[in-house]
N, C-alpha and C positions, 0 to 999 in steps of 0.2 A: 540358616537363617541370617547369620551375619552378612552373607554374600547378597541376599535379597535386600537387607537394610542398607548396605554400601550402594547396591545398583539404584535402589530408589532415591538416596541422597544425591548421586550422581545426576540422575534424570531430573529431580527438583532444581538443583542448581543450574543445569543447562537450560531449563524451561525459564528460569528468572533471568538469565543472561540474554537469551534469545528474545524475551519480551521487552527487556530494557533496550536492546538494540533496535527492535522493531519500531519502539515508540520514540526513538531518537530521530526519526525522519525529519528532514527539514520541512518548514512550512512556508508556502509560496502564495502570493496573492495572483490568481490566474488572470485577473482583469487588468494588472499593471504590466503584463507582458503579451507579446503577439502569440499566436497559435503556435508559430514554429519555435519560439523561445520555450513555451510551456512544454511542448512535446520533447524538446531537447533536455530540458531539466528532468522530466520523468525518465527519459531513456538513460541519461547519465547517472541519475540517483539510484534507479532501479525501483524506488519506493519513495513517495513524497506525499505530504499533506498539502492539499491545495485548497486555500479559501476561494470560494467561488461566489461569494456575496457577503452581505451583512450577517455575521453569525454563521454562515453556512461553511462546512468544509468536509472533506472526505479523504481517504487514502488513495492514491492512484499508483498503479504500477506499470512497469515496462512490459512485462509478460507474466504468464501464469506461474513461473517459478517463484514469483514473489508472493504468491498467495499462500496461505495457511493450509494444513490439512483438512480436507473437507470443503474447500472453496474452489471455484473455477473462476477464470477471468471473464469479464463481461466489458464489451466495448463501452467507453467513456467518452462523453462529449461535455464541454464546459465553456462558459463565457470567457473570452479573452479580450485583449484591447482591440483587436481588429476582426473579431467574430463572436456572433451571439451564441454559436454551438460548434466549437472546434474539436475534433478528434484528437485526444492527447495520450491515449493509452488506454488502460483498463482499471476497473475497480475489481474487487474480489467479492464474489457472491456465494452464499451457501449452495453447495452442490447437493440438492435434495435426492439425486439419483445415487449417491455414494453409500455404499453399504459397508 
């Protein structure tokens, strides 16, 4: 029983630490940068919060490795300084086919 309690404690601490690091993603205004610059920020950061308009933002990732369990990457297009809809990476959407 003690091993189970220890394992659960380690799991809880890991989950909290992972959540804290995921929420520490930088936040960038997509409309203040060119499409190439936004895409570069996403690629270099791996995961980034992009503001895409007044009060609008979402988490964008470089690839599916940055999605959480039960999510899959979905191509993402955002407004930038030089485009109204530029491909910058992916968002993570629920994987409804995942069992």
